[in-house]
PDB file of N, H, CA, C and O in Angstrom:
ATOM      1  N   UNK A   1       8.540  28.071  20.782  1.00  0.00           N
ATOM      2  CA  UNK A   1       8.096  26.688  20.832  1.00  0.00           C
ATOM      3  C   UNK A   1       7.234  26.351  19.623  1.00  0.00           C
ATOM      4  O   UNK A   1       7.391  25.287  19.023  1.00  0.00           O
ATOM      5  N   UNK A   2       6.321  27.258  19.260  1.00  0.00           N
ATOM      6  H   UNK A   2       6.194  28.122  19.747  1.00  0.00           H
ATOM      7  CA  UNK A   2       5.433  27.022  18.119  1.00  0.00           C
ATOM      8  C   UNK A   2       6.242  26.876  16.833  1.00  0.00           C
ATOM      9  O   UNK A   2       5.932  26.027  15.998  1.00  0.00           O
ATOM     10  N   UNK A   3       7.265  27.691  16.673  1.00  0.00           N
ATOM     11  H   UNK A   3       7.517  28.381  17.352  1.00  0.00           H
ATOM     12  CA  UNK A   3       8.118  27.609  15.492  1.00  0.00           C
ATOM     13  C   UNK A   3       8.850  26.283  15.419  1.00  0.00           C
ATOM     14  O   UNK A   3       9.018  25.711  14.342  1.00  0.00           O
ATOM     15  N   UNK A   4       9.283  25.801  16.572  1.00  0.00           N
ATOM     16  H   UNK A   4       9.146  26.266  17.447  1.00  0.00           H
ATOM     17  CA  UNK A   4       9.954  24.499  16.638  1.00  0.00           C
ATOM     18  C   UNK A   4       9.016  23.377  16.215  1.00  0.00           C
ATOM     19  O   UNK A   4       9.408  22.459  15.495  1.00  0.00           O
ATOM     20  N   UNK A   5       7.780  23.466  16.672  1.00  0.00           N
ATOM     21  H   UNK A   5       7.462  24.212  17.258  1.00  0.00           H
ATOM     22  CA  UNK A   5       6.796  22.444  16.316  1.00  0.00           C
ATOM     23  C   UNK A   5       6.513  22.465  14.820  1.00  0.00           C
ATOM     24  O   UNK A   5       6.409  21.415  14.186  1.00  0.00           O
ATOM     25  N   UNK A   6       6.390  23.669  14.255  1.00  0.00           N
ATOM     26  H   UNK A   6       6.475  24.522  14.769  1.00  0.00           H
ATOM     27  CA  UNK A   6       6.141  23.785  12.815  1.00  0.00           C
ATOM     28  C   UNK A   6       7.299  23.199  12.019  1.00  0.00           C
ATOM     29  O   UNK A   6       7.088  22.515  11.017  1.00  0.00           O
ATOM     30  N   UNK A   7       8.516  23.467  12.464  1.00  0.00           N
ATOM     31  H   UNK A   7       8.687  24.023  13.278  1.00  0.00           H
ATOM     32  CA  UNK A   7       9.692  22.936  11.777  1.00  0.00           C
ATOM     33  C   UNK A   7       9.711  21.412  11.857  1.00  0.00           C
ATOM     34  O   UNK A   7      10.009  20.733  10.874  1.00  0.00           O
ATOM     35  N   UNK A   8       9.392  20.885  13.032  1.00  0.00           N
ATOM     36  H   UNK A   8       9.150  21.437  13.830  1.00  0.00           H
ATOM     37  CA  UNK A   8       9.368  19.428  13.203  1.00  0.00           C
ATOM     38  C   UNK A   8       8.289  18.795  12.335  1.00  0.00           C
ATOM     39  O   UNK A   8       8.514  17.753  11.721  1.00  0.00           O
ATOM     40  N   UNK A   9       7.118  19.425  12.283  1.00  0.00           N
ATOM     41  H   UNK A   9       6.935  20.272  12.782  1.00  0.00           H
ATOM     42  CA  UNK A   9       6.042  18.900  11.442  1.00  0.00           C
ATOM     43  C   UNK A   9       6.406  18.974   9.967  1.00  0.00           C
ATOM     44  O   UNK A   9       6.066  18.079   9.194  1.00  0.00           O
ATOM     45  N   UNK A  10       7.098  20.041   9.577  1.00  0.00           N
ATOM     46  H   UNK A  10       7.374  20.768  10.205  1.00  0.00           H
ATOM     47  CA  UNK A  10       7.550  20.159   8.190  1.00  0.00           C
ATOM     48  C   UNK A  10       8.523  19.059   7.833  1.00  0.00           C
ATOM     49  O   UNK A  10       8.450  18.475   6.752  1.00  0.00           O
ATOM     50  N   UNK A  11       9.434  18.781   8.747  1.00  0.00           N
ATOM     51  H   UNK A  11       9.493  19.255   9.625  1.00  0.00           H
ATOM     52  CA  UNK A  11      10.407  17.708   8.515  1.00  0.00           C
ATOM     53  C   UNK A  11       9.699  16.363   8.454  1.00  0.00           C
ATOM     54  O   UNK A  11      10.004  15.530   7.600  1.00  0.00           O
ATOM     55  N   UNK A  12       8.753  16.155   9.362  1.00  0.00           N
ATOM     56  H   UNK A  12       8.505  16.832  10.056  1.00  0.00           H
ATOM     57  CA  UNK A  12       7.984  14.916   9.363  1.00  0.00           C
ATOM     58  C   UNK A  12       7.202  14.767   8.065  1.00  0.00           C
ATOM     59  O   UNK A  12       7.114  13.675   7.504  1.00  0.00           O
ATOM     60  N   UNK A  13       6.639  15.866   7.599  1.00  0.00           N
ATOM     61  H   UNK A  13       6.711  16.753   8.056  1.00  0.00           H
ATOM     62  CA  UNK A  13       5.885  15.839   6.346  1.00  0.00           C
ATOM     63  C   UNK A  13       6.774  15.429   5.179  1.00  0.00           C
ATOM     64  O   UNK A  13       6.373  14.622   4.341  1.00  0.00           O
ATOM     65  N   UNK A  14       7.973  15.982   5.126  1.00  0.00           N
ATOM     66  H   UNK A  14       8.298  16.638   5.807  1.00  0.00           H
ATOM     67  CA  UNK A  14       8.906  15.635   4.049  1.00  0.00           C
ATOM     68  C   UNK A  14       9.290  14.162   4.129  1.00  0.00           C
ATOM     69  O   UNK A  14       9.379  13.482   3.107  1.00  0.00           O
ATOM     70  N   UNK A  15       9.516  13.672   5.345  1.00  0.00           N
ATOM     71  H   UNK A  15       9.444  14.225   6.175  1.00  0.00           H
ATOM     72  CA  UNK A  15       9.863  12.262   5.519  1.00  0.00           C
ATOM     73  C   UNK A  15       8.677  11.372   5.154  1.00  0.00           C
ATOM     74  O   UNK A  15       8.850  10.317   4.544  1.00  0.00           O
ATOM     75  N   UNK A  16       7.477  11.802   5.528  1.00  0.00           N
ATOM     76  H   UNK A  16       7.337  12.660   6.024  1.00  0.00           H
ATOM     77  CA  UNK A  16       6.279  11.014   5.252  1.00  0.00           C
ATOM     78  C   UNK A  16       6.070  10.847   3.756  1.00  0.00           C
ATOM     79  O   UNK A  16       5.647   9.785   3.300  1.00  0.00           O
ATOM     80  N   UNK A  17       6.361  11.882   2.997  1.00  0.00           N
ATOM     81  H   UNK A  17       6.704  12.745   3.367  1.00  0.00           H
ATOM     82  CA  UNK A  17       6.187  11.799   1.547  1.00  0.00           C
ATOM     83  C   UNK A  17       7.091  10.734   0.940  1.00  0.00           C
ATOM     84  O   UNK A  17       6.751  10.138  -0.082  1.00  0.00           O
ATOM     85  N   UNK A  18       8.231  10.495   1.560  1.00  0.00           N
ATOM     86  H   UNK A  18       8.507  10.980   2.390  1.00  0.00           H
ATOM     87  CA  UNK A  18       9.166   9.512   1.027  1.00  0.00           C
ATOM     88  C   UNK A  18       8.829   8.096   1.482  1.00  0.00           C
ATOM     89  O   UNK A  18       9.021   7.149   0.719  1.00  0.00           O
ATOM     90  N   UNK A  19       8.337   7.928   2.695  1.00  0.00           N
ATOM     91  H   UNK A  19       8.181   8.697   3.316  1.00  0.00           H
ATOM     92  CA  UNK A  19       8.225   6.594   3.286  1.00  0.00           C
ATOM     93  C   UNK A  19       6.805   6.107   3.563  1.00  0.00           C
ATOM     94  O   UNK A  19       6.605   4.913   3.784  1.00  0.00           O
ATOM     95  N   UNK A  20       5.824   6.988   3.558  1.00  0.00           N
ATOM     96  H   UNK A  20       5.986   7.958   3.379  1.00  0.00           H
ATOM     97  CA  UNK A  20       4.482   6.617   4.001  1.00  0.00           C
ATOM     98  C   UNK A  20       3.528   6.550   2.810  1.00  0.00           C
ATOM     99  O   UNK A  20       3.538   7.438   1.958  1.00  0.00           O
ATOM    100  N   UNK A  21       2.710   5.510   2.745  1.00  0.00           N
ATOM    101  H   UNK A  21       2.702   4.788   3.437  1.00  0.00           H
ATOM    102  CA  UNK A  21       1.713   5.413   1.677  1.00  0.00           C
ATOM    103  C   UNK A  21       0.754   6.604   1.699  1.00  0.00           C
ATOM    104  O   UNK A  21       0.552   7.228   2.741  1.00  0.00           O
ATOM    105  N   UNK A  22       0.173   6.910   0.555  1.00  0.00           N
ATOM    106  H   UNK A  22       0.337   6.403  -0.292  1.00  0.00           H
ATOM    107  CA  UNK A  22      -0.669   8.100   0.396  1.00  0.00           C
ATOM    108  C   UNK A  22      -1.853   8.127   1.355  1.00  0.00           C
ATOM    109  O   UNK A  22      -2.191   9.193   1.869  1.00  0.00           O
ATOM    110  N   UNK A  23      -2.496   6.987   1.612  1.00  0.00           N
ATOM    111  H   UNK A  23      -2.221   6.120   1.194  1.00  0.00           H
ATOM    112  CA  UNK A  23      -3.659   6.991   2.500  1.00  0.00           C
ATOM    113  C   UNK A  23      -3.274   7.325   3.938  1.00  0.00           C
ATOM    114  O   UNK A  23      -4.012   8.019   4.637  1.00  0.00           O
ATOM    115  N   UNK A  24      -2.131   6.836   4.374  1.00  0.00           N
ATOM    116  H   UNK A  24      -1.531   6.272   3.806  1.00  0.00           H
ATOM    117  CA  UNK A  24      -1.657   7.169   5.722  1.00  0.00           C
ATOM    118  C   UNK A  24      -1.215   8.628   5.761  1.00  0.00           C
ATOM    119  O   UNK A  24      -1.441   9.323   6.752  1.00  0.00           O
ATOM    120  N   UNK A  25      -0.590   9.087   4.689  1.00  0.00           N
ATOM    121  H   UNK A  25      -0.406   8.522   3.885  1.00  0.00           H
ATOM    122  CA  UNK A  25      -0.188  10.492   4.586  1.00  0.00           C
ATOM    123  C   UNK A  25      -1.400  11.402   4.741  1.00  0.00           C
ATOM    124  O   UNK A  25      -1.351  12.398   5.463  1.00  0.00           O
ATOM    125  N   UNK A  26      -2.481  11.056   4.062  1.00  0.00           N
ATOM    126  H   UNK A  26      -2.521  10.248   3.475  1.00  0.00           H
ATOM    127  CA  UNK A  26      -3.710  11.842   4.133  1.00  0.00           C
ATOM    128  C   UNK A  26      -4.258  11.872   5.558  1.00  0.00           C
ATOM    129  O   UNK A  26      -4.678  12.922   6.043  1.00  0.00           O
ATOM    130  N   UNK A  27      -4.251  10.727   6.222  1.00  0.00           N
ATOM    131  H   UNK A  27      -3.910   9.873   5.829  1.00  0.00           H
ATOM    132  CA  UNK A  27      -4.741  10.661   7.603  1.00  0.00           C
ATOM    133  C   UNK A  27      -3.887  11.524   8.524  1.00  0.00           C
ATOM    134  O   UNK A  27      -4.416  12.198   9.408  1.00  0.00           O
ATOM    135  N   UNK A  28      -2.570  11.510   8.327  1.00  0.00           N
ATOM    136  H   UNK A  28      -2.140  10.963   7.609  1.00  0.00           H
ATOM    137  CA  UNK A  28      -1.679  12.335   9.148  1.00  0.00           C
ATOM    138  C   UNK A  28      -1.947  13.820   8.934  1.00  0.00           C
ATOM    139  O   UNK A  28      -1.924  14.600   9.886  1.00  0.00           O
ATOM    140  N   UNK A  29      -2.201  14.210   7.691  1.00  0.00           N
ATOM    141  H   UNK A  29      -2.219  13.576   6.918  1.00  0.00           H
ATOM    142  CA  UNK A  29      -2.494  15.614   7.404  1.00  0.00           C
ATOM    143  C   UNK A  29      -3.809  16.037   8.053  1.00  0.00           C
ATOM    144  O   UNK A  29      -3.914  17.140   8.588  1.00  0.00           O
ATOM    145  N   UNK A  30      -4.813  15.160   8.005  1.00  0.00           N
ATOM    146  H   UNK A  30      -4.728  14.263   7.571  1.00  0.00           H
ATOM    147  CA  UNK A  30      -6.086  15.459   8.661  1.00  0.00           C
ATOM    148  C   UNK A  30      -5.889  15.586  10.170  1.00  0.00           C
ATOM    149  O   UNK A  30      -6.461  16.475  10.801  1.00  0.00           O
ATOM    150  N   UNK A  31      -5.088  14.707  10.741  1.00  0.00           N
ATOM    151  H   UNK A  31      -4.623  13.985  10.229  1.00  0.00           H
ATOM    152  CA  UNK A  31      -4.792  14.741  12.173  1.00  0.00           C
ATOM    153  C   UNK A  31      -4.120  16.065  12.534  1.00  0.00           C
ATOM    154  O   UNK A  31      -4.462  16.687  13.540  1.00  0.00           O
ATOM    155  N   UNK A  32      -3.164  16.491  11.712  1.00  0.00           N
ATOM    156  H   UNK A  32      -2.885  15.985  10.895  1.00  0.00           H
ATOM    157  CA  UNK A  32      -2.484  17.767  11.945  1.00  0.00           C
ATOM    158  C   UNK A  32      -3.442  18.940  11.875  1.00  0.00           C
ATOM    159  O   UNK A  32      -3.352  19.870  12.676  1.00  0.00           O
ATOM    160  N   UNK A  33      -4.366  18.898  10.912  1.00  0.00           N
ATOM    161  H   UNK A  33      -4.439  18.142  10.261  1.00  0.00           H
ATOM    162  CA  UNK A  33      -5.357  19.967  10.783  1.00  0.00           C
ATOM    163  C   UNK A  33      -6.265  20.001  12.009  1.00  0.00           C
ATOM    164  O   UNK A  33      -6.628  21.076  12.484  1.00  0.00           O
ATOM    165  N   UNK A  34      -6.630  18.836  12.516  1.00  0.00           N
ATOM    166  H   UNK A  34      -6.335  17.962  12.129  1.00  0.00           H
ATOM    167  CA  UNK A  34      -7.473  18.767  13.712  1.00  0.00           C
ATOM    168  C   UNK A  34      -6.729  19.318  14.926  1.00  0.00           C
ATOM    169  O   UNK A  34      -7.324  20.010  15.752  1.00  0.00           O
ATOM    170  N   UNK A  35      -5.453  19.021  15.041  1.00  0.00           N
ATOM    171  H   UNK A  35      -4.970  18.459  14.370  1.00  0.00           H
ATOM    172  CA  UNK A  35      -4.643  19.567  16.135  1.00  0.00           C
ATOM    173  C   UNK A  35      -4.605  21.089  16.048  1.00  0.00           C
ATOM    174  O   UNK A  35      -4.743  21.769  17.065  1.00  0.00           O
ATOM    175  N   UNK A  36      -4.421  21.628  14.850  1.00  0.00           N
ATOM    176  H   UNK A  36      -4.309  21.075  14.025  1.00  0.00           H
ATOM    177  CA  UNK A  36      -4.411  23.080  14.673  1.00  0.00           C
ATOM    178  C   UNK A  36      -5.748  23.690  15.073  1.00  0.00           C
ATOM    179  O   UNK A  36      -5.786  24.738  15.716  1.00  0.00           O
ATOM    180  N   UNK A  37      -6.850  23.033  14.694  1.00  0.00           N
ATOM    181  H   UNK A  37      -6.820  22.181  14.171  1.00  0.00           H
ATOM    182  CA  UNK A  37      -8.182  23.534  15.032  1.00  0.00           C
ATOM    183  C   UNK A  37      -8.380  23.527  16.548  1.00  0.00           C
ATOM    184  O   UNK A  37      -8.884  24.496  17.117  1.00  0.00           O
ATOM    185  N   UNK A  38      -7.985  22.440  17.194  1.00  0.00           N
ATOM    186  H   UNK A  38      -7.576  21.653  16.732  1.00  0.00           H
ATOM    187  CA  UNK A  38      -8.127  22.350  18.649  1.00  0.00           C
ATOM    188  C   UNK A  38      -7.239  23.365  19.364  1.00  0.00           C
ATOM    189  O   UNK A  38      -7.643  23.945  20.372  1.00  0.00           O
ATOM    190  N   UNK A  39      -6.041  23.578  18.848  1.00  0.00           N
ATOM    191  H   UNK A  39      -5.713  23.107  18.029  1.00  0.00           H
ATOM    192  CA  UNK A  39      -5.134  24.566  19.444  1.00  0.00           C
ATOM    193  C   UNK A  39      -5.770  25.958  19.386  1.00  0.00           C
ATOM    194  O   UNK A  39      -5.723  26.710  20.360  1.00  0.00           O
ATOM    195  N   UNK A  40      -6.362  26.292  18.243  1.00  0.00           N
ATOM    196  H   UNK A  40      -6.401  25.681  17.452  1.00  0.00           H
ATOM    197  CA  UNK A  40      -7.017  27.593  18.095  1.00  0.00           C
ATOM    198  C   UNK A  40      -8.200  27.706  19.052  1.00  0.00           C
ATOM    199  O   UNK A  40      -8.439  28.768  19.626  1.00  0.00           O
ATOM    200  N   UNK A  41      -8.933  26.622  19.222  1.00  0.00           N
ATOM    201  H   UNK A  41      -8.740  25.759  18.755  1.00  0.00           H
ATOM    202  CA  UNK A  41     -10.075  26.625  20.134  1.00  0.00           C
ATOM    203  C   UNK A  41      -9.622  26.840  21.578  1.00  0.00           C
ATOM    204  O   UNK A  41     -10.254  27.596  22.316  1.00  0.00           O
ATOM    205  N   UNK A  42      -8.544  26.191  21.984  1.00  0.00           N
ATOM    206  H   UNK A  42      -8.030  25.578  21.384  1.00  0.00           H
ATOM    207  CA  UNK A  42      -8.009  26.357  23.341  1.00  0.00           C
ATOM    208  C   UNK A  42      -7.555  27.799  23.555  1.00  0.00           C
ATOM    209  O   UNK A  42      -7.822  28.386  24.604  1.00  0.00           O
ATOM    210  N   UNK A  43      -6.879  28.365  22.576  1.00  0.00           N
ATOM    211  H   UNK A  43      -6.662  27.888  21.724  1.00  0.00           H
ATOM    212  CA  UNK A  43      -6.428  29.758  22.681  1.00  0.00           C
ATOM    213  C   UNK A  43      -7.624  30.684  22.842  1.00  0.00           C
ATOM    214  O   UNK A  43      -7.596  31.607  23.656  1.00  0.00           O
ATOM    215  N   UNK A  44      -8.680  30.435  22.061  1.00  0.00           N
ATOM    216  H   UNK A  44      -8.703  29.685  21.400  1.00  0.00           H
ATOM    217  CA  UNK A  44      -9.887  31.251  22.147  1.00  0.00           C
ATOM    218  C   UNK A  44     -10.540  31.119  23.524  1.00  0.00           C
ATOM    219  O   UNK A  44     -10.942  32.118  24.119  1.00  0.00           O
ATOM    220  N   UNK A  45     -10.644  29.903  24.025  1.00  0.00           N
ATOM    221  H   UNK A  45     -10.317  29.090  23.541  1.00  0.00           H
ATOM    222  CA  UNK A  45     -11.246  29.688  25.344  1.00  0.00           C
ATOM    223  C   UNK A  45     -10.422  30.333  26.455  1.00  0.00           C
ATOM    224  O   UNK A  45     -10.982  30.917  27.383  1.00  0.00           O
ATOM    225  N   UNK A  46      -9.101  30.233  26.366  1.00  0.00           N
ATOM    226  H   UNK A  46      -8.647  29.759  25.612  1.00  0.00           H
ATOM    227  CA  UNK A  46      -8.244  30.884  27.364  1.00  0.00           C
ATOM    228  C   UNK A  46      -8.447  32.390  27.338  1.00  0.00           C
ATOM    229  O   UNK A  46      -8.485  33.040  28.382  1.00  0.00           O
ATOM    230  N   UNK A  47      -8.574  32.934  26.146  1.00  0.00           N
ATOM    231  H   UNK A  47      -8.543  32.407  25.297  1.00  0.00           H
ATOM    232  CA  UNK A  47      -8.789  34.370  26.010  1.00  0.00           C
ATOM    233  C   UNK A  47     -10.103  34.776  26.672  1.00  0.00           C
ATOM    234  O   UNK A  47     -10.159  35.787  27.373  1.00  0.00           O
ATOM    235  N   UNK A  48     -11.152  33.996  26.453  1.00  0.00           N
ATOM    236  H   UNK A  48     -11.106  33.176  25.883  1.00  0.00           H
ATOM    237  CA  UNK A  48     -12.453  34.294  27.058  1.00  0.00           C
ATOM    238  C   UNK A  48     -12.390  34.194  28.577  1.00  0.00           C
ATOM    239  O   UNK A  48     -12.986  35.009  29.281  1.00  0.00           O
ATOM    240  N   UNK A  49     -11.671  33.196  29.083  1.00  0.00           N
ATOM    241  H   UNK A  49     -11.187  32.534  28.511  1.00  0.00           H
ATOM    242  CA  UNK A  49     -11.523  33.039  30.534  1.00  0.00           C
ATOM    243  C   UNK A  49     -10.769  34.233  31.113  1.00  0.00           C
ATOM    244  O   UNK A  49     -11.154  34.763  32.155  1.00  0.00           O
ATOM    245  N   UNK A  50      -9.706  34.655  30.449  1.00  0.00           N
ATOM    246  H   UNK A  50      -9.394  34.225  29.602  1.00  0.00           H
ATOM    247  CA  UNK A  50      -8.916  35.791  30.931  1.00  0.00           C
ATOM    248  C   UNK A  50      -9.721  37.078  30.909  1.00  0.00           C
ATOM    249  O   UNK A  50      -9.524  37.940  31.766  1.00  0.00           O
ATOM    250  N   UNK A  51     -10.621  37.227  29.951  1.00  0.00           N
ATOM    251  H   UNK A  51     -10.782  36.528  29.255  1.00  0.00           H
ATOM    252  CA  UNK A  51     -11.466  38.425  29.887  1.00  0.00           C
ATOM    253  C   UNK A  51     -12.424  38.479  31.069  1.00  0.00           C
ATOM    254  O   UNK A  51     -12.734  39.561  31.567  1.00  0.00           O
ATOM    255  N   UNK A  52     -12.896  37.317  31.523  1.00  0.00           N
ATOM    256  H   UNK A  52     -12.645  36.438  31.119  1.00  0.00           H
ATOM    257  CA  UNK A  52     -13.849  37.263  32.635  1.00  0.00           C
ATOM    258  C   UNK A  52     -13.182  37.527  33.975  1.00  0.00           C
ATOM    259  O   UNK A  52     -13.844  37.950  34.923  1.00  0.00           O
ATOM    260  N   UNK A  53     -11.873  37.282  34.067  1.00  0.00           N
ATOM    261  H   UNK A  53     -11.335  36.939  33.297  1.00  0.00           H
ATOM    262  CA  UNK A  53     -11.159  37.480  35.337  1.00  0.00           C
ATOM    263  C   UNK A  53     -10.862  38.897  35.530  1.00  0.00           C
ATOM    264  O   UNK A  53     -10.265  39.271  36.539  1.00  0.00           O
TER     265      UNK A  53
END
């Protein structure tokens, strides 16, 4: 599933470069980085919860 998401984001990124103004492109990249950060945080929290069980 993660690989599929990366492929979709890569395709979206390529499309964005062709059709989206630079300022919107920048905002989308920041949004993607924030999603990655939150995903890592959730994985870390799940790991901590599983350790306590």
